[in-house]
Gaussian input, Z-matrix of N, CA and C with variables (Angstrom, degrees):
# hf/3-21g

backbone

0 1
 N
 C     1     B1
 C     2     B2     1     A1
 N     3     B3     2     A2     1     D1
 C     4     B4     3     A3     2     D2
 C     5     B5     4     A4     3     D3
 N     6     B6     5     A5     4     D4
 C     7     B7     6     A6     5     D5
 C     8     B8     7     A7     6     D6
 N     9     B9     8     A8     7     D7
 C    10    B10     9     A9     8     D8
 C    11    B11    10    A10     9     D9
 N    12    B12    11    A11    10    D10
 C    13    B13    12    A12    11    D11
 C    14    B14    13    A13    12    D12
 N    15    B15    14    A14    13    D13
 C    16    B16    15    A15    14    D14
 C    17    B17    16    A16    15    D15
 N    18    B18    17    A17    16    D16
 C    19    B19    18    A18    17    D17
 C    20    B20    19    A19    18    D18
 N    21    B21    20    A20    19    D19
 C    22    B22    21    A21    20    D20
 C    23    B23    22    A22    21    D21
 N    24    B24    23    A23    22    D22
 C    25    B25    24    A24    23    D23
 C    26    B26    25    A25    24    D24
 N    27    B27    26    A26    25    D25
 C    28    B28    27    A27    26    D26
 C    29    B29    28    A28    27    D27
 N    30    B30    29    A29    28    D28
 C    31    B31    30    A30    29    D29
 C    32    B32    31    A31    30    D30
 N    33    B33    32    A32    31    D31
 C    34    B34    33    A33    32    D32
 C    35    B35    34    A34    33    D33
 N    36    B36    35    A35    34    D34
 C    37    B37    36    A36    35    D35
 C    38    B38    37    A37    36    D36
 N    39    B39    38    A38    37    D37
 C    40    B40    39    A39    38    D38
 C    41    B41    40    A40    39    D39
 N    42    B42    41    A41    40    D40
 C    43    B43    42    A42    41    D41
 C    44    B44    43    A43    42    D42
 N    45    B45    44    A44    43    D43
 C    46    B46    45    A45    44    D44
 C    47    B47    46    A46    45    D45
 N    48    B48    47    A47    46    D46
 C    49    B49    48    A48    47    D47
 C    50    B50    49    A49    48    D48
 N    51    B51    50    A50    49    D49
 C    52    B52    51    A51    50    D50
 C    53    B53    52    A52    51    D51
 N    54    B54    53    A53    52    D52
 C    55    B55    54    A54    53    D53
 C    56    B56    55    A55    54    D54
 N    57    B57    56    A56    55    D55
 C    58    B58    57    A57    56    D56
 C    59    B59    58    A58    57    D57
 N    60    B60    59    A59    58    D58
 C    61    B61    60    A60    59    D59
 C    62    B62    61    A61    60    D60
 N    63    B63    62    A62    61    D61
 C    64    B64    63    A63    62    D62
 C    65    B65    64    A64    63    D63
 N    66    B66    65    A65    64    D64
 C    67    B67    66    A66    65    D65
 C    68    B68    67    A67    66    D66
 N    69    B69    68    A68    67    D67
 C    70    B70    69    A69    68    D68
 C    71    B71    70    A70    69    D69
 N    72    B72    71    A71    70    D70
 C    73    B73    72    A72    71    D71
 C    74    B74    73    A73    72    D72
 N    75    B75    74    A74    73    D73
 C    76    B76    75    A75    74    D74
 C    77    B77    76    A76    75    D75
 N    78    B78    77    A77    76    D76
 C    79    B79    78    A78    77    D77
 C    80    B80    79    A79    78    D78
 N    81    B81    80    A80    79    D79
 C    82    B82    81    A81    80    D80
 C    83    B83    82    A82    81    D81
 N    84    B84    83    A83    82    D82
 C    85    B85    84    A84    83    D83
 C    86    B86    85    A85    84    D84
 N    87    B87    86    A86    85    D85
 C    88    B88    87    A87    86    D86
 C    89    B89    88    A88    87    D87
 N    90    B90    89    A89    88    D88
 C    91    B91    90    A90    89    D89
 C    92    B92    91    A91    90    D90
 N    93    B93    92    A92    91    D91
 C    94    B94    93    A93    92    D92
 C    95    B95    94    A94    93    D93
 N    96    B96    95    A95    94    D94
 C    97    B97    96    A96    95    D95
 C    98    B98    97    A97    96    D96
 N    99    B99    98    A98    97    D97
 C   100   B100    99    A99    98    D98
 C   101   B101   100   A100    99    D99
 N   102   B102   101   A101   100   D100
 C   103   B103   102   A102   101   D101
 C   104   B104   103   A103   102   D102
 N   105   B105   104   A104   103   D103
 C   106   B106   105   A105   104   D104
 C   107   B107   106   A106   105   D105
 N   108   B108   107   A107   106   D106
 C   109   B109   108   A108   107   D107
 C   110   B110   109   A109   108   D108
 N   111   B111   110   A110   109   D109
 C   112   B112   111   A111   110   D110
 C   113   B113   112   A112   111   D111
 N   114   B114   113   A113   112   D112
 C   115   B115   114   A114   113   D113
 C   116   B116   115   A115   114   D114
 N   117   B117   116   A116   115   D115
 C   118   B118   117   A117   116   D116
 C   119   B119   118   A118   117   D117
 N   120   B120   119   A119   118   D118
 C   121   B121   120   A120   119   D119
 C   122   B122   121   A121   120   D120
 N   123   B123   122   A122   121   D121
 C   124   B124   123   A123   122   D122
 C   125   B125   124   A124   123   D123
 N   126   B126   125   A125   124   D124
 C   127   B127   126   A126   125   D125
 C   128   B128   127   A127   126   D126
 N   129   B129   128   A128   127   D127
 C   130   B130   129   A129   128   D128
 C   131   B131   130   A130   129   D129
 N   132   B132   131   A131   130   D130
 C   133   B133   132   A132   131   D131
 C   134   B134   133   A133   132   D132
 N   135   B135   134   A134   133   D133
 C   136   B136   135   A135   134   D134
 C   137   B137   136   A136   135   D135
 N   138   B138   137   A137   136   D136
 C   139   B139   138   A138   137   D137
 C   140   B140   139   A139   138   D138
 N   141   B141   140   A140   139   D139
 C   142   B142   141   A141   140   D140
 C   143   B143   142   A142   141   D141
 N   144   B144   143   A143   142   D142
 C   145   B145   144   A144   143   D143
 C   146   B146   145   A145   144   D144
 N   147   B147   146   A146   145   D145
 C   148   B148   147   A147   146   D146
 C   149   B149   148   A148   147   D147
 N   150   B150   149   A149   148   D148
 C   151   B151   150   A150   149   D149
 C   152   B152   151   A151   150   D150
 N   153   B153   152   A152   151   D151
 C   154   B154   153   A153   152   D152
 C   155   B155   154   A154   153   D153
 N   156   B156   155   A155   154   D154
 C   157   B157   156   A156   155   D155
 C   158   B158   157   A157   156   D156
 N   159   B159   158   A158   157   D157
 C   160   B160   159   A159   158   D158
 C   161   B161   160   A160   159   D159
 N   162   B162   161   A161   160   D160
 C   163   B163   162   A162   161   D161
 C   164   B164   163   A163   162   D162
 N   165   B165   164   A164   163   D163
 C   166   B166   165   A165   164   D164
 C   167   B167   166   A166   165   D165
 N   168   B168   167   A167   166   D166
 C   169   B169   168   A168   167   D167
 C   170   B170   169   A169   168   D168
 N   171   B171   170   A170   169   D169
 C   172   B172   171   A171   170   D170
 C   173   B173   172   A172   171   D171
 N   174   B174   173   A173   172   D172
 C   175   B175   174   A174   173   D173
 C   176   B176   175   A175   174   D174
 N   177   B177   176   A176   175   D175
 C   178   B178   177   A177   176   D176
 C   179   B179   178   A178   177   D177
 N   180   B180   179   A179   178   D178
 C   181   B181   180   A180   179   D179
 C   182   B182   181   A181   180   D180
 N   183   B183   182   A182   181   D181
 C   184   B184   183   A183   182   D182
 C   185   B185   184   A184   183   D183
 N   186   B186   185   A185   184   D184
 C   187   B187   186   A186   185   D185
 C   188   B188   187   A187   186   D186
 N   189   B189   188   A188   187   D187
 C   190   B190   189   A189   188   D188
 C   191   B191   190   A190   189   D189
 N   192   B192   191   A191   190   D190
 C   193   B193   192   A192   191   D191
 C   194   B194   193   A193   192   D192
 N   195   B195   194   A194   193   D193
 C   196   B196   195   A195   194   D194
 C   197   B197   196   A196   195   D195
 N   198   B198   197   A197   196   D196
 C   199   B199   198   A198   197   D197
 C   200   B200   199   A199   198   D198
 N   201   B201   200   A200   199   D199
 C   202   B202   201   A201   200   D200
 C   203   B203   202   A202   201   D201
 N   204   B204   203   A203   202   D202
 C   205   B205   204   A204   203   D203
 C   206   B206   205   A205   204   D204
 N   207   B207   206   A206   205   D205
 C   208   B208   207   A207   206   D206
 C   209   B209   208   A208   207   D207
 N   210   B210   209   A209   208   D208
 C   211   B211   210   A210   209   D209
 C   212   B212   211   A211   210   D210
 N   213   B213   212   A212   211   D211
 C   214   B214   213   A213   212   D212
 C   215   B215   214   A214   213   D213
 N   216   B216   215   A215   214   D214
 C   217   B217   216   A216   215   D215
 C   218   B218   217   A217   216   D216
 N   219   B219   218   A218   217   D217
 C   220   B220   219   A219   218   D218
 C   221   B221   220   A220   219   D219
 N   222   B222   221   A221   220   D220
 C   223   B223   222   A222   221   D221
 C   224   B224   223   A223   222   D222
 N   225   B225   224   A224   223   D223
 C   226   B226   225   A225   224   D224
 C   227   B227   226   A226   225   D225
 N   228   B228   227   A227   226   D226
 C   229   B229   228   A228   227   D227
 C   230   B230   229   A229   228   D228
 N   231   B231   230   A230   229   D229
 C   232   B232   231   A231   230   D230
 C   233   B233   232   A232   231   D231
 N   234   B234   233   A233   232   D232
 C   235   B235   234   A234   233   D233
 C   236   B236   235   A235   234   D234
 N   237   B237   236   A236   235   D235
 C   238   B238   237   A237   236   D236
 C   239   B239   238   A238   237   D237
 N   240   B240   239   A239   238   D238
 C   241   B241   240   A240   239   D239
 C   242   B242   241   A241   240   D240
 N   243   B243   242   A242   241   D241
 C   244   B244   243   A243   242   D242
 C   245   B245   244   A244   243   D243
 N   246   B246   245   A245   244   D244
 C   247   B247   246   A246   245   D245
 C   248   B248   247   A247   246   D246
 N   249   B249   248   A248   247   D247
 C   250   B250   249   A249   248   D248
 C   251   B251   250   A250   249   D249
 N   252   B252   251   A251   250   D250
 C   253   B253   252   A252   251   D251
 C   254   B254   253   A253   252   D252
 N   255   B255   254   A254   253   D253
 C   256   B256   255   A255   254   D254
 C   257   B257   256   A256   255   D255
 N   258   B258   257   A257   256   D256
 C   259   B259   258   A258   257   D257
 C   260   B260   259   A259   258   D258
 N   261   B261   260   A260   259   D259
 C   262   B262   261   A261   260   D260
 C   263   B263   262   A262   261   D261
 N   264   B264   263   A263   262   D262
 C   265   B265   264   A264   263   D263
 C   266   B266   265   A265   264   D264
 N   267   B267   266   A266   265   D265
 C   268   B268   267   A267   266   D266
 C   269   B269   268   A268   267   D267
 N   270   B270   269   A269   268   D268
 C   271   B271   270   A270   269   D269
 C   272   B272   271   A271   270   D270

   B1=1.4473
   B2=1.5194
   B3=1.2916
   B4=1.4636
   B5=1.5242
   B6=1.3358
   B7=1.4693
   B8=1.5294
   B9=1.3286
   B10=1.4697
   B11=1.5196
   B12=1.3246
   B13=1.4578
   B14=1.5248
   B15=1.3196
   B16=1.4682
   B17=1.5263
   B18=1.3325
   B19=1.4650
   B20=1.5325
   B21=1.3420
   B22=1.4641
   B23=1.5293
   B24=1.3350
   B25=1.4690
   B26=1.5203
   B27=1.3266
   B28=1.4619
   B29=1.5311
   B30=1.3278
   B31=1.4618
   B32=1.5258
   B33=1.3314
   B34=1.4654
   B35=1.5316
   B36=1.3163
   B37=1.4694
   B38=1.5302
   B39=1.3173
   B40=1.4669
   B41=1.5316
   B42=1.3225
   B43=1.4601
   B44=1.5345
   B45=1.3431
   B46=1.4641
   B47=1.5318
   B48=1.3349
   B49=1.4633
   B50=1.5202
   B51=1.3078
   B52=1.4648
   B53=1.5261
   B54=1.3314
   B55=1.4603
   B56=1.5313
   B57=1.3313
   B58=1.4592
   B59=1.5131
   B60=1.3348
   B61=1.4607
   B62=1.5253
   B63=1.3141
   B64=1.4666
   B65=1.5258
   B66=1.3253
   B67=1.4692
   B68=1.5307
   B69=1.3373
   B70=1.4644
   B71=1.5229
   B72=1.3169
   B73=1.4674
   B74=1.5258
   B75=1.3207
   B76=1.4703
   B77=1.5292
   B78=1.3383
   B79=1.4660
   B80=1.5281
   B81=1.3248
   B82=1.4671
   B83=1.5220
   B84=1.3257
   B85=1.4661
   B86=1.5293
   B87=1.3165
   B88=1.4620
   B89=1.5273
   B90=1.3171
   B91=1.4594
   B92=1.5225
   B93=1.3314
   B94=1.4647
   B95=1.5247
   B96=1.3055
   B97=1.4634
   B98=1.5226
   B99=1.3287
   B100=1.4628
   B101=1.5243
   B102=1.3129
   B103=1.4565
   B104=1.5178
   B105=1.3088
   B106=1.4602
   B107=1.5247
   B108=1.3299
   B109=1.4650
   B110=1.5259
   B111=1.3203
   B112=1.4655
   B113=1.5110
   B114=1.3219
   B115=1.4623
   B116=1.5260
   B117=1.3066
   B118=1.4550
   B119=1.5188
   B120=1.3304
   B121=1.4589
   B122=1.5250
   B123=1.3271
   B124=1.4543
   B125=1.5245
   B126=1.3383
   B127=1.4589
   B128=1.5278
   B129=1.3142
   B130=1.4646
   B131=1.5216
   B132=1.3504
   B133=1.4662
   B134=1.5216
   B135=1.3359
   B136=1.4519
   B137=1.5188
   B138=1.3497
   B139=1.4616
   B140=1.5229
   B141=1.3173
   B142=1.4552
   B143=1.5277
   B144=1.3219
   B145=1.4583
   B146=1.5255
   B147=1.3286
   B148=1.4640
   B149=1.5318
   B150=1.3285
   B151=1.4688
   B152=1.5306
   B153=1.3222
   B154=1.4582
   B155=1.5212
   B156=1.3319
   B157=1.4548
   B158=1.5257
   B159=1.3178
   B160=1.4569
   B161=1.5239
   B162=1.3353
   B163=1.4575
   B164=1.5256
   B165=1.3272
   B166=1.4580
   B167=1.5288
   B168=1.3113
   B169=1.4594
   B170=1.5180
   B171=1.3242
   B172=1.4629
   B173=1.5239
   B174=1.3234
   B175=1.4576
   B176=1.5260
   B177=1.3332
   B178=1.4659
   B179=1.5235
   B180=1.3269
   B181=1.4687
   B182=1.5320
   B183=1.2971
   B184=1.4568
   B185=1.5096
   B186=1.3449
   B187=1.4565
   B188=1.5282
   B189=1.3327
   B190=1.4621
   B191=1.5224
   B192=1.3116
   B193=1.4578
   B194=1.5221
   B195=1.3272
   B196=1.4578
   B197=1.5291
   B198=1.3377
   B199=1.4587
   B200=1.5266
   B201=1.3278
   B202=1.4668
   B203=1.5269
   B204=1.3168
   B205=1.4601
   B206=1.5034
   B207=1.3262
   B208=1.4503
   B209=1.5226
   B210=1.3225
   B211=1.4544
   B212=1.5201
   B213=1.3141
   B214=1.4550
   B215=1.5139
   B216=1.3058
   B217=1.4560
   B218=1.5232
   B219=1.3163
   B220=1.4569
   B221=1.5261
   B222=1.3305
   B223=1.4590
   B224=1.5296
   B225=1.3140
   B226=1.4638
   B227=1.5153
   B228=1.3230
   B229=1.4709
   B230=1.5281
   B231=1.3302
   B232=1.4675
   B233=1.5253
   B234=1.3225
   B235=1.4556
   B236=1.5188
   B237=1.3205
   B238=1.4580
   B239=1.5265
   B240=1.3315
   B241=1.4597
   B242=1.5302
   B243=1.3309
   B244=1.4673
   B245=1.5323
   B246=1.3293
   B247=1.4599
   B248=1.5166
   B249=1.3317
   B250=1.4655
   B251=1.5128
   B252=1.2983
   B253=1.4550
   B254=1.5150
   B255=1.3090
   B256=1.4534
   B257=1.5140
   B258=1.3175
   B259=1.4677
   B260=1.5187
   B261=1.3281
   B262=1.4525
   B263=1.5330
   B264=1.3158
   B265=1.4531
   B266=1.5063
   B267=1.3064
   B268=1.4526
   B269=1.5155
   B270=1.3104
   B271=1.4594
   B272=1.4641
   A1=109.79
   A2=114.09
   A3=120.26
   A4=110.11
   A5=116.53
   A6=119.95
   A7=111.08
   A8=117.00
   A9=120.57
   A10=110.61
   A11=117.05
   A12=120.38
   A13=110.92
   A14=117.06
   A15=120.40
   A16=111.47
   A17=116.70
   A18=120.49
   A19=110.50
   A20=116.97
   A21=120.42
   A22=110.76
   A23=116.73
   A24=120.35
   A25=111.84
   A26=116.60
   A27=120.71
   A28=111.57
   A29=117.05
   A30=121.39
   A31=112.89
   A32=116.97
   A33=121.78
   A34=109.13
   A35=116.20
   A36=120.68
   A37=109.61
   A38=116.64
   A39=122.03
   A40=112.82
   A41=117.19
   A42=119.55
   A43=112.72
   A44=118.38
   A45=122.48
   A46=113.03
   A47=117.81
   A48=121.09
   A49=114.38
   A50=118.45
   A51=121.08
   A52=111.40
   A53=116.96
   A54=122.37
   A55=108.14
   A56=115.98
   A57=121.25
   A58=114.33
   A59=117.73
   A60=121.28
   A61=110.61
   A62=116.28
   A63=121.03
   A64=110.51
   A65=117.12
   A66=121.01
   A67=110.11
   A68=117.45
   A69=121.01
   A70=111.19
   A71=117.88
   A72=120.48
   A73=110.92
   A74=117.56
   A75=120.43
   A76=110.77
   A77=116.90
   A78=119.79
   A79=110.94
   A80=117.76
   A81=121.52
   A82=111.85
   A83=117.43
   A84=121.79
   A85=112.73
   A86=116.60
   A87=121.95
   A88=111.42
   A89=116.61
   A90=122.88
   A91=107.29
   A92=116.01
   A93=121.89
   A94=107.88
   A95=117.04
   A96=121.32
   A97=111.44
   A98=115.12
   A99=123.52
   A100=114.53
   A101=117.00
   A102=120.63
   A103=110.93
   A104=117.21
   A105=122.56
   A106=110.56
   A107=117.05
   A108=120.68
   A109=111.81
   A110=117.27
   A111=121.47
   A112=112.09
   A113=115.35
   A114=120.28
   A115=109.52
   A116=116.52
   A117=121.46
   A118=110.04
   A119=114.85
   A120=121.48
   A121=106.60
   A122=115.87
   A123=121.12
   A124=111.17
   A125=116.09
   A126=121.18
   A127=108.57
   A128=116.41
   A129=120.00
   A130=112.08
   A131=117.70
   A132=121.15
   A133=111.86
   A134=117.20
   A135=120.85
   A136=114.15
   A137=117.37
   A138=120.98
   A139=109.78
   A140=116.07
   A141=119.51
   A142=109.94
   A143=115.82
   A144=122.30
   A145=109.27
   A146=117.70
   A147=124.02
   A148=113.52
   A149=118.02
   A150=119.93
   A151=111.51
   A152=115.65
   A153=122.80
   A154=107.98
   A155=116.22
   A156=122.09
   A157=109.52
   A158=116.43
   A159=121.51
   A160=109.67
   A161=116.59
   A162=122.91
   A163=107.03
   A164=116.04
   A165=121.59
   A166=111.06
   A167=116.74
   A168=122.81
   A169=107.89
   A170=116.04
   A171=121.05
   A172=108.60
   A173=116.37
   A174=122.52
   A175=108.17
   A176=116.03
   A177=120.53
   A178=112.39
   A179=117.21
   A180=119.82
   A181=111.33
   A182=116.66
   A183=119.85
   A184=113.47
   A185=115.87
   A186=121.36
   A187=110.91
   A188=115.03
   A189=119.50
   A190=110.79
   A191=115.17
   A192=122.01
   A193=108.15
   A194=115.93
   A195=121.56
   A196=107.75
   A197=116.37
   A198=119.94
   A199=109.10
   A200=115.93
   A201=120.03
   A202=112.60
   A203=117.41
   A204=119.70
   A205=112.04
   A206=115.35
   A207=121.36
   A208=108.45
   A209=116.03
   A210=121.40
   A211=110.36
   A212=114.61
   A213=121.83
   A214=108.24
   A215=116.50
   A216=120.61
   A217=112.64
   A218=117.54
   A219=120.92
   A220=110.82
   A221=117.41
   A222=122.53
   A223=109.03
   A224=115.23
   A225=120.72
   A226=114.70
   A227=117.96
   A228=119.57
   A229=113.38
   A230=117.79
   A231=120.33
   A232=111.18
   A233=115.61
   A234=122.94
   A235=107.24
   A236=116.65
   A237=122.60
   A238=107.77
   A239=116.57
   A240=121.10
   A241=110.00
   A242=117.96
   A243=120.38
   A244=110.98
   A245=115.74
   A246=120.72
   A247=114.47
   A248=118.03
   A249=120.94
   A250=109.05
   A251=116.22
   A252=121.26
   A253=108.15
   A254=115.02
   A255=120.88
   A256=108.22
   A257=117.04
   A258=122.35
   A259=109.29
   A260=115.68
   A261=121.11
   A262=106.35
   A263=116.95
   A264=121.58
   A265=112.27
   A266=115.35
   A267=120.83
   A268=108.52
   A269=115.23
   A270=119.58
   A271=106.42
   D1=152.50
   D2=179.44
   D3=-63.67
   D4=-38.36
   D5=-179.41
   D6=-62.18
   D7=-40.87
   D8=178.16
   D9=-63.17
   D10=-43.17
   D11=178.66
   D12=-62.63
   D13=-43.60
   D14=178.67
   D15=-63.12
   D16=-40.67
   D17=178.94
   D18=-63.75
   D19=-40.09
   D20=178.27
   D21=-67.95
   D22=-44.91
   D23=179.57
   D24=-60.91
   D25=-32.19
   D26=179.56
   D27=-63.32
   D28=-24.04
   D29=-179.22
   D30=-91.73
   D31=-5.23
   D32=-177.79
   D33=-103.08
   D34=138.30
   D35=177.44
   D36=-58.10
   D37=143.04
   D38=-176.05
   D39=-52.10
   D40=-41.14
   D41=-177.16
   D42=-76.92
   D43=-3.88
   D44=179.71
   D45=-110.66
   D46=1.54
   D47=-174.16
   D48=-69.92
   D49=-12.89
   D50=175.21
   D51=-93.45
   D52=-0.41
   D53=178.44
   D54=-89.08
   D55=101.14
   D56=-175.97
   D57=-59.43
   D58=-32.48
   D59=-179.83
   D60=-64.89
   D61=-44.59
   D62=-179.75
   D63=-67.74
   D64=-43.55
   D65=179.44
   D66=-62.77
   D67=-42.08
   D68=179.76
   D69=-63.40
   D70=-39.55
   D71=177.58
   D72=-62.03
   D73=-39.05
   D74=177.20
   D75=-66.27
   D76=-39.38
   D77=176.97
   D78=-62.25
   D79=-42.39
   D80=-179.99
   D81=-62.55
   D82=-29.30
   D83=-178.75
   D84=-92.97
   D85=0.36
   D86=-174.27
   D87=-81.13
   D88=140.71
   D89=170.95
   D90=-134.90
   D91=123.70
   D92=176.00
   D93=-118.08
   D94=132.29
   D95=-177.08
   D96=-102.67
   D97=146.85
   D98=171.28
   D99=59.78
   D100=41.05
   D101=175.34
   D102=-78.20
   D103=178.06
   D104=179.73
   D105=-57.45
   D106=-38.17
   D107=-179.51
   D108=-104.36
   D109=23.79
   D110=178.95
   D111=97.15
   D112=-163.67
   D113=178.32
   D114=-71.75
   D115=146.80
   D116=-175.95
   D117=-125.81
   D118=122.40
   D119=171.47
   D120=-151.60
   D121=168.30
   D122=-173.93
   D123=-125.64
   D124=152.41
   D125=173.70
   D126=-78.74
   D127=171.91
   D128=177.69
   D129=-67.85
   D130=-15.06
   D131=173.98
   D132=-85.43
   D133=-6.46
   D134=179.95
   D135=92.79
   D136=3.63
   D137=177.42
   D138=-84.23
   D139=154.03
   D140=177.49
   D141=-66.13
   D142=134.34
   D143=178.40
   D144=-79.10
   D145=125.49
   D146=177.04
   D147=51.04
   D148=58.98
   D149=179.33
   D150=-69.22
   D151=157.60
   D152=175.60
   D153=-120.37
   D154=136.99
   D155=-178.70
   D156=-120.40
   D157=138.18
   D158=175.80
   D159=-79.62
   D160=146.89
   D161=175.04
   D162=-110.86
   D163=125.03
   D164=-175.45
   D165=-122.17
   D166=144.86
   D167=168.50
   D168=-106.54
   D169=144.12
   D170=175.49
   D171=-104.17
   D172=127.41
   D173=178.57
   D174=-106.01
   D175=109.95
   D176=-176.83
   D177=-63.79
   D178=-41.55
   D179=-176.92
   D180=-60.40
   D181=-42.27
   D182=179.52
   D183=-93.34
   D184=-2.10
   D185=-177.68
   D186=48.74
   D187=51.03
   D188=-175.19
   D189=-142.68
   D190=152.21
   D191=172.55
   D192=-99.15
   D193=140.40
   D194=179.84
   D195=-127.63
   D196=125.82
   D197=177.99
   D198=-73.98
   D199=126.92
   D200=-177.85
   D201=-117.20
   D202=-3.77
   D203=178.43
   D204=171.28
   D205=-165.52
   D206=-179.90
   D207=-155.37
   D208=161.53
   D209=179.60
   D210=-150.60
   D211=156.40
   D212=172.20
   D213=-104.18
   D214=-160.85
   D215=-179.05
   D216=-98.35
   D217=-3.67
   D218=-179.90
   D219=-94.47
   D220=144.27
   D221=178.21
   D222=-58.25
   D223=133.02
   D224=178.95
   D225=86.07
   D226=5.77
   D227=-176.22
   D228=-89.65
   D229=-3.10
   D230=-178.04
   D231=-73.24
   D232=140.89
   D233=174.44
   D234=-129.16
   D235=125.11
   D236=179.00
   D237=-110.72
   D238=135.50
   D239=179.55
   D240=-57.44
   D241=136.91
   D242=178.22
   D243=-56.83
   D244=138.37
   D245=177.92
   D246=83.95
   D247=2.89
   D248=178.70
   D249=-121.46
   D250=167.01
   D251=173.41
   D252=-142.89
   D253=155.86
   D254=178.02
   D255=-81.27
   D256=128.71
   D257=179.75
   D258=-105.49
   D259=126.08
   D260=176.57
   D261=-105.99
   D262=88.24
   D263=-176.87
   D264=-85.41
   D265=166.45
   D266=174.85
   D267=-112.59
   D268=153.84
   D269=-179.30
   D270=-91.90

């Protein structure tokens, strides 16, 4: 996110902001709380720590996507909205 990059750049000296290695280290050490997609932090590999993914169904008749739940990367972390089910359609 742009906000994460700005927060990391704010911690880097002005004359070092074009140094990608230094900026990346600040991003890896960054923690932002209560963002739109939850808390944001990164692993030492630069991947998002504990990401959350939305689960969507596509309805052909209405030509619309409907969010039916969300999941993380850990087994058992999926949550499906009550009264809905995930549809695995074929094209």
